[in-house]
Structures are given as C-alpha cells and as structure tokens.
C-alpha positions as a Python dict, from the first residue, in 0.01 Angstrom:
ca = {
    (1, 'M'): (0, 0, 0),
    (2, 'P'): (114, 356, -51),
    (3, 'G'): (318, 478, 248),
    (4, 'D'): (404, 130, 379),
    (5, 'E'): (767, 192, 300),
    (6, 'A'): (771, 455, 581),
    (7, 'C'): (667, 213, 858),
    (8, 'E'): (914, 55, 1105),
    (9, 'V'): (880, -254, 1319),
    (10, 'C'): (795, -213, 1689),
    (11, 'L'): (1101, -218, 1909),
    (12, 'A'): (1169, -495, 2160),
    (13, 'G'): (925, -466, 2450),
    (14, 'Y'): (654, -306, 2237),
    (15, 'F'): (374, -438, 2018),
    (16, 'K'): (97, -313, 1787),
    (17, 'A'): (-218, -521, 1746),
    (18, 'E'): (-394, -334, 1461),
    (19, 'R'): (-308, -143, 1149),
    (20, 'G'): (-302, 232, 1171),
    (21, 'D'): (-91, 538, 1208),
    (22, 'Y'): (-35, 518, 1583),
    (23, 'N'): (256, 423, 1801),
    (24, 'C'): (345, 80, 1934),
    (25, 'S'): (237, 4, 2291),
    (26, 'A'): (470, -105, 2570),
    (27, 'C'): (415, -454, 2701),
    (28, 'T'): (252, -439, 3044),
    (29, 'V'): (416, -570, 3359),
    (30, 'G'): (410, -950, 3348),
    (31, 'S'): (425, -970, 2968),
    (32, 'F'): (676, -954, 2683),
    (33, 'P'): (666, -962, 2299),
    (34, 'A'): (738, -1285, 2115),
    (35, 'H'): (979, -1103, 1880),
    (36, 'D'): (1055, -761, 1738),
    (37, 'G'): (764, -619, 1542),
    (38, 'A'): (515, -824, 1747),
    (39, 'S'): (142, -775, 1709),
    (40, 'A'): (67, -923, 2052),
    (41, 'F'): (236, -992, 2384),
    (42, 'L'): (285, -1312, 2578),
    (43, 'A'): (210, -1348, 2951),
    (44, 'C'): (477, -1461, 3194),
    (45, 'T'): (220, -1682, 3369),
    (46, 'A'): (211, -1908, 3063),
    (47, 'H'): (546, -1858, 2898),
    (48, 'A'): (801, -1787, 3170),
    (49, 'P'): (1105, -2015, 3164),
    (50, 'I'): (1082, -2072, 3540),
    (51, 'R'): (785, -2182, 3749),
    (52, 'H'): (562, -1912, 3901),
    (53, 'A'): (770, -1627, 3753),
    (54, 'N'): (458, -1424, 3690),
    (55, 'P'): (557, -1057, 3666),
    (56, 'T'): (831, -858, 3506),
    (57, 'A'): (1027, -594, 3689),
    (58, 'H'): (894, -316, 3468),
    (59, 'M'): (690, -242, 3155),
    (60, 'A'): (831, -292, 2805),
    (61, 'S'): (1018, -610, 2892),
    (62, 'S'): (1194, -745, 2588),
    (63, 'G'): (1168, -1119, 2648),
    (64, 'A'): (1087, -1414, 2871),
    (65, 'H'): (1412, -1370, 3057),
    (66, 'N'): (1258, -1061, 3218),
    (67, 'C'): (992, -1270, 3391),
    (68, 'T'): (1065, -1283, 3761),
    (69, 'C'): (923, -1374, 4101),
    (70, 'D'): (624, -1176, 4223),
    (71, 'K'): (586, -1006, 4563),
    (72, 'G'): (570, -1270, 4834),
    (73, 'F'): (778, -1515, 4627),
    (74, 'F'): (1151, -1576, 4601),
    (75, 'H'): (1372, -1746, 4345),
    (76, 'V'): (1482, -2109, 4373),
    (77, 'V'): (1643, -2340, 4118),
    (78, 'T'): (1310, -2464, 3985),
    (79, 'G'): (1127, -2133, 3984),
    (80, 'C'): (961, -1912, 4246),
    (81, 'D'): (846, -2035, 4584),
    (82, 'P'): (621, -1850, 4832),
    (83, 'C'): (783, -1682, 5130),
    (84, 'A'): (761, -1902, 5437),
    (85, 'V'): (545, -1815, 5737),
    (86, 'G'): (735, -1555, 5937),
    (87, 'S'): (883, -1384, 5631),
    (88, 'F'): (774, -1143, 5357),
    (89, 'K'): (882, -980, 5030),
    (90, 'D'): (731, -648, 4925),
    (91, 'H'): (871, -620, 4572),
    (92, 'A'): (906, -829, 4257),
    (93, 'G'): (1241, -981, 4176),
    (94, 'L'): (1468, -1275, 4244),
    (95, 'A'): (1578, -1155, 4589),
    (96, 'A'): (1522, -1360, 4903),
    (97, 'C'): (1237, -1302, 5148),
    (98, 'L'): (1299, -1099, 5463),
    (99, 'F'): (1222, -1244, 5805),
    (100, 'C'): (1034, -1090, 6096),
    (101, 'G'): (1273, -1051, 6388),
    (102, 'S'): (1583, -1042, 6169),
    (103, 'K'): (1801, -755, 6051),
    (104, 'V'): (1518, -631, 5829),
    (105, 'R'): (1692, -365, 5622),
    (106, 'N'): (1863, -265, 5947),
    (107, 'N'): (1522, -162, 6083),
    (108, 'S'): (1560, -223, 6457),
    (109, 'A'): (1185, -173, 6507),
    (110, 'L'): (1133, -520, 6357),
    (111, 'H'): (1411, -698, 6551),
    (112, 'N'): (1191, -824, 6836),
    (113, 'T'): (898, -947, 6625),
    (114, 'Y'): (760, -1275, 6497),
    (115, 'G'): (543, -1358, 6195),
    (116, 'A'): (244, -1585, 6245),
    (117, 'G'): (147, -1584, 5879),
    (118, 'P'): (30, -1604, 5612),
    (119, 'A'): (278, -1758, 5371),
    (120, 'A'): (367, -1546, 5065),
    (121, 'A'): (324, -1228, 5271),
    (122, 'T'): (387, -911, 5070),
    (123, 'S'): (464, -675, 5362),
    (124, 'H'): (589, -672, 5721),
    (125, 'A'): (243, -576, 5849),
    (126, 'H'): (198, -926, 5996),
    (127, 'C'): (517, -902, 6207),
    (128, 'A'): (394, -883, 6569),
    (129, 'A'): (588, -774, 6879),
    (130, 'F'): (720, -1032, 7125),
    (131, 'P'): (624, -1016, 7495),
    (132, 'L'): (840, -789, 7713),
    (133, 'F'): (1216, -864, 7730),
    (134, 'S'): (1190, -1162, 7495),
    (135, 'C'): (1269, -1230, 7130),
    (136, 'Q'): (1532, -1414, 6928),
    (137, 'D'): (1882, -1296, 6848),
    (138, 'H'): (1817, -1102, 6527),
    (139, 'E'): (2158, -1212, 6396),
    (140, 'A'): (2045, -1575, 6408),
    (141, 'V'): (1695, -1541, 6258),
    (142, 'G'): (1662, -1656, 5897),
    (143, 'A'): (1541, -1929, 5665),
    (144, 'L'): (1687, -2201, 5889),
    (145, 'A'): (1550, -2042, 6206),
    (146, 'P'): (1231, -1845, 6136),
    (147, 'I'): (1019, -1706, 6419),
    (148, 'Q'): (659, -1807, 6358),
    (149, 'S'): (490, -1779, 6699),
    (150, 'K'): (531, -1667, 7059),
    (151, 'A'): (646, -2019, 7137),
    (152, 'N'): (974, -1930, 6964),
    (153, 'C'): (1039, -1650, 7217),
    (154, 'L'): (1363, -1654, 7413),
    (155, 'C'): (1452, -1433, 7707),
    (156, 'F'): (1698, -1147, 7659),
    (157, 'P'): (2046, -1183, 7810),
    (158, 'G'): (2018, -1089, 8179),
    (159, 'H'): (1653, -1205, 8197),
    (160, 'D'): (1474, -1530, 8276),
    (161, 'T'): (1139, -1689, 8374),
    (162, 'F'): (964, -1662, 8035),
    (163, 'D'): (585, -1628, 8033),
    (164, 'I'): (406, -1637, 7697),
    (165, 'N'): (183, -1344, 7798),
    (166, 'T'): (404, -1123, 8014),
    (167, 'G'): (749, -1203, 7878),
    (168, 'C'): (1067, -1229, 8088),
    (169, 'T'): (1192, -1069, 8410),
    (170, 'V'): (1528, -913, 8496),
    (171, 'C'): (1777, -1136, 8680),
    (172, 'N'): (1794, -1091, 9057),
    (173, 'S'): (2076, -881, 9198),
    (174, 'H'): (2424, -1020, 9120),
    (175, 'Q'): (2284, -1302, 8907),
    (176, 'V'): (2384, -1363, 8546),
    (177, 'K'): (2235, -1518, 8233),
    (178, 'L'): (2420, -1508, 7903),
    (179, 'G'): (2271, -1507, 7555),
    (180, 'F'): (1918, -1551, 7420),
    (181, 'N'): (1766, -1858, 7587),
    (182, 'N'): (1510, -1960, 7848),
    (183, 'G'): (1758, -2082, 8106),
    (184, 'L'): (1761, -1945, 8460),
    (185, 'C'): (1980, -1670, 8600),
    (186, 'A'): (2255, -1789, 8838),
    (187, 'F'): (2533, -1651, 9057),
    (188, 'C'): (2891, -1648, 8935),
    (189, 'A'): (3107, -1954, 8991),
    (190, 'A'): (3327, -1956, 9301),
    (191, 'S'): (3602, -1690, 9300),
    (192, 'H'): (3469, -1522, 8987),
    (193, 'V'): (3377, -1153, 8968),
    (194, 'Y'): (3024, -1036, 8889),
    (195, 'T'): (3030, -779, 8606),
    (196, 'S'): (2667, -742, 8494),
    (197, 'G'): (2357, -952, 8446),
    (198, 'Y'): (2437, -1025, 8081),
    (199, 'Q'): (2819, -1047, 8075),
    (200, 'P'): (3048, -1340, 8168),
    (201, 'C'): (3194, -1348, 8519),
    (202, 'D'): (3571, -1291, 8524),
    (203, 'P'): (3806, -1504, 8736),
    (204, 'C'): (3978, -1324, 9024),
    (205, 'A'): (4350, -1265, 8955),
    (206, 'L'): (4594, -1054, 9161),
    (207, 'T'): (4972, -1030, 9123),
    (208, 'Q'): (5221, -1097, 9401),
    (209, 'V'): (5459, -821, 9506),
    (210, 'D'): (5809, -859, 9354),
    (211, 'S'): (5707, -1180, 9179),
    (212, 'S'): (5551, -1305, 8858),
    (213, 'R'): (5318, -1526, 9058),
    (214, 'V'): (4946, -1461, 9011),
    (215, 'H'): (4694, -1525, 9289),
    (216, 'R'): (4394, -1673, 9109),
    (217, 'L'): (4047, -1776, 9210),
    (218, 'F'): (4025, -1639, 9563),
    (219, 'A'): (3744, -1409, 9678),
    (220, 'I'): (3590, -1267, 9996),
    (221, 'N'): (3230, -1163, 9927),
    (222, 'T'): (3165, -835, 10111),
    (223, 'V'): (2789, -873, 10070),
    (224, 'N'): (2777, -1217, 10231),
    (225, 'A'): (3100, -1384, 10351),
    (226, 'S'): (2941, -1728, 10311),
    (227, 'L'): (2924, -1676, 9934),
    (228, 'M'): (3227, -1779, 9732),
    (229, 'W'): (3192, -1540, 9435),
    (230, 'A'): (3301, -1176, 9421),
    (231, 'S'): (3035, -904, 9406),
    (232, 'S'): (3296, -674, 9248),
    (233, 'E'): (3666, -679, 9164),
    (234, 'L'): (3733, -538, 9512),
    (235, 'D'): (3623, -874, 9658),
    (236, 'C'): (3910, -1061, 9492),
    (237, 'A'): (4152, -1184, 9760),
    (238, 'C'): (4504, -1322, 9794),
    (239, 'Q'): (4607, -1676, 9875),
    (240, 'L'): (4670, -1773, 10236),
    (241, 'G'): (4975, -1614, 10392),
    (242, 'H'): (4925, -1296, 10187),
    (243, 'F'): (4702, -988, 10209),
    (244, 'R'): (4575, -748, 9949),
    (245, 'V'): (4714, -398, 9889),
    (246, 'E'): (4539, -241, 9590),
    (247, 'E'): (4591, -492, 9305),
    (248, 'Q'): (4881, -684, 9460),
    (249, 'C'): (4946, -952, 9723),
    (250, 'P'): (5243, -895, 9956),
    (251, 'E'): (5331, -1164, 10209),
    (252, 'C'): (5222, -1126, 10569),
    (253, 'A'): (5494, -921, 10748),
    (254, 'L'): (5698, -1017, 11055),
    (255, 'A'): (5579, -857, 11377),
    (256, 'H'): (5805, -788, 11675),
    (257, 'S'): (5666, -1067, 11888),
    (258, 'G'): (5620, -1337, 11628),
    (259, 'H'): (5520, -1415, 11274),
    (260, 'C'): (5202, -1270, 11125),
    (261, 'F'): (4971, -1512, 10952),
    (262, 'R'): (4653, -1541, 10746),
    (263, 'N'): (4509, -1890, 10747),
    (264, 'A'): (4144, -1831, 10656),
    (265, 'H'): (4015, -1725, 10317),
    (266, 'T'): (3752, -1505, 10482),
    (267, 'A'): (4018, -1305, 10669),
    (268, 'V'): (4074, -964, 10513),
    (269, 'A'): (4415, -900, 10676),
    (270, 'C'): (4700, -1087, 10840),
    (271, 'A'): (4690, -1138, 11218),
    (272, 'P'): (4971, -1136, 11476),
    (273, 'R'): (5062, -1442, 11678),
    (274, 'V'): (5118, -1245, 12002),
    (275, 'P'): (4969, -1245, 12355),
    (276, 'Q'): (4676, -1012, 12406),
    (277, 'R'): (4817, -685, 12535),
    (278, 'A'): (4833, -320, 12451),
    (279, 'H'): (4933, -282, 12088),
    (280, 'C'): (4873, -67, 11783),
    (281, 'G'): (4603, -160, 11534),
    (282, 'R'): (4654, -301, 11182),
    (283, 'V'): (4949, -500, 11315),
    (284, 'C'): (5012, -722, 11014),
    (285, 'A'): (4831, -539, 10740),
    (286, 'L'): (5136, -335, 10641),
    (287, 'P'): (5462, -418, 10457),
    (288, 'D'): (5782, -487, 10649),
    (289, 'A'): (5915, -145, 10562),
    (290, 'L'): (5663, 13, 10799),
    (291, 'L'): (5763, -209, 11091),
    (292, 'R'): (6053, -27, 11262),
    (293, 'Q'): (6256, -105, 11574),
    (294, 'R'): (6527, 153, 11630),
    (295, 'H'): (6656, 5, 11955),
    (296, 'R'): (6712, -368, 11958),
    (297, 'H'): (6738, -388, 12338),
    (298, 'A'): (6386, -241, 12382),
    (299, 'A'): (6092, -478, 12335),
    (300, 'L'): (5803, -273, 12197),
    (301, 'P'): (5443, -354, 12106),
    (302, 'P'): (5383, -428, 11735),
    (303, 'L'): (5378, -133, 11499),
    (304, 'S'): (5512, 99, 11771),
    (305, 'D'): (5829, 296, 11823),
    (306, 'Q'): (5990, 521, 12086),
    (307, 'R'): (6059, 887, 12040),
    (308, 'V'): (6419, 970, 12120),
    (309, 'H'): (6512, 1314, 12253),
    (310, 'Q'): (6732, 1486, 11998),
    (311, 'R'): (6984, 1599, 12263),
    (312, 'D'): (6976, 1304, 12495),
    (313, 'R'): (7007, 979, 12299),
    (314, 'Q'): (6968, 774, 12618),
    (315, 'H'): (6626, 909, 12717),
    (316, 'F'): (6329, 709, 12591),
    (317, 'Y'): (5973, 836, 12585),
    (318, 'P'): (5665, 606, 12603),
    (319, 'A'): (5602, 387, 12299),
    (320, 'V'): (5392, 541, 12022),
    (321, 'C'): (5243, 393, 11705),
    (322, 'V'): (5434, 430, 11380),
    (323, 'R'): (5269, 566, 11068),
    (324, 'G'): (4987, 339, 10964),
    (325, 'G'): (4918, 215, 11323),
    (326, 'V'): (4642, 323, 11560),
    (327, 'R'): (4666, 261, 11934),
    (328, 'V'): (4397, 23, 12055),
    (329, 'D'): (4491, -43, 12423),
}
C-alpha cells in the first residue's frame, strides 16, 4: 500500500495489534513480545522459563528472561516459591524473602517481632511484637531459624522466667544469664567476679609483690561472707599467707613478737601471733618497711616505736604507734 515503506517494526518490548498510524504500545508488567515487530504480547504466567515467575520488573520487557518472582515469592532453582510463614517480600524480583525478627533492612523496630502468617506475605504488616524482654537474636533469625509464633520466644540476656503473655523478668541482683535462651539466671562460679547480668563473670586474679606469681580464684564476698563469688573486683583476695594492697598480694609481714599469719580465706588482713596486750592496730596489714625497731634492746608492742630526745640519745619516751598504726589499748 502507498506509504508502507515509511513504517518501522515495533522495538523490543513493544507491540501493535492493529493497522493504523499510531505508536506501538509497551508490554505491560508481566508480559513480553514474542519477537521484534510483534502484534501481541505473551504473559509470563504461561510462557516464563521458570515456574511461578509471573511478573516482570517493569513495563516494556523485551523477552521471557525478564519474567521474575512476584511479591511474596523468592527465586529457587526450579522457579519461584512462596515466602515461608514468618517472612515477607514487598517487591518483585529474584531476591530472598525478609524475616520478621531479623536484621530487616537494618530496621531495629522489627528486631523483636515474629510472623504468624500467612505464607507469601507481601509486607511486614503481619510481624507482631514479642512479649516484654523476649525475642530471638536477630543475627540468628533466617530461613533455617524463622520465628513463627510466641512459642519461639527466648529471654533477653540478663533475663529469665519466660511467660508467653508477660514475657521475661530481669535477673535478681548479682545473678547472670548469658545469651538468648530460656535458662535461669545464676550466681557467678566460686572466685569469679560479677560484672553485669548479661556479661560473663571474670576469674579473680591478683599479682604478688616482687614476683611473677598470680593469685587466682580467691574471693571474699563483702555482701555475704558465706558466698564464694566476688560481688565486684574489690572482693578478689590473695592466697593464704598474703594480704591485698590495691591490686597486689604482699606476704604477711613479721611482727616484733612473732610471725604474722593469714590462714582463713575469709580473713581480710594478716593477724599477729602475740599475747593479748596493749598494741597498735593493723598490726600485720602493712609491709615490712613500715615495721621499725630503732633500739634492739627495747621490746616494743607491734607497729610501735619510741621517740628519742634529739639531745639526749639515752632518754626514751613512752612507745607510740608508727605511721599506719592506731593505738587500741
């Protein structure tokens, strides 16, 4: 016909069903032309190369290879499968489904949620909040570990006693529970230091003065001496025969009237093996350097000294406590 030589075939992704001087139409989403210059389009539902690949990502798709998984479906080897209960997908494409309670696009508001259904969900609207202080570790939630009901709830670290309606409760004072689970809170092991309700207890460890030796696993609980764990790092103690000064363990010093000793783990300081008499306090809780005896022929109470007159070296005044000692007679 006259003028036919001016016509061109429709481009890929377009079709024209009837004769006339009008433009080709773009194939709608979920369809594609059989070839260039097509007079009709084919639907992905019937001609997609993979099962259930119903839509295309956009209009004007050029071929069957543009058919993809619909919202609520994800790509597998054999085609497109529906998102499992507890997950969703809100856009077409071959991407995986997202799971309630997981790192959903880094949206922390969905971390502590579960999805009760339905399958093939197309939004996160079905993701419901867990009871108080319970959920799953959002790093662990996924296709192998979906959260599909409240029965999948686990208590937060530092919490226990899960109830499906009210959730979990905070651990009692000085008790610990690590990780997401429904175990019970417990006190630290013997001679370990309490840090917090959700962190591991650390073993007590103090160094010995002038030595590489480390005093490990000894504690005196200042809250309750019958307990073997440390309520804080300050409760960590030295081994027998030593006492604590800051972060170190010097040996019990020698007193004037006999050796000092510490033979009970609950003892805070060393004790003197001397008869009961007037003496200065803190007898053995100081290093040897603080125990002075200027005059060997004078027997003095522990931690005491005599003031000597500057002009008369032979005159002795009554015994007084040295620095660090307090008179207790």
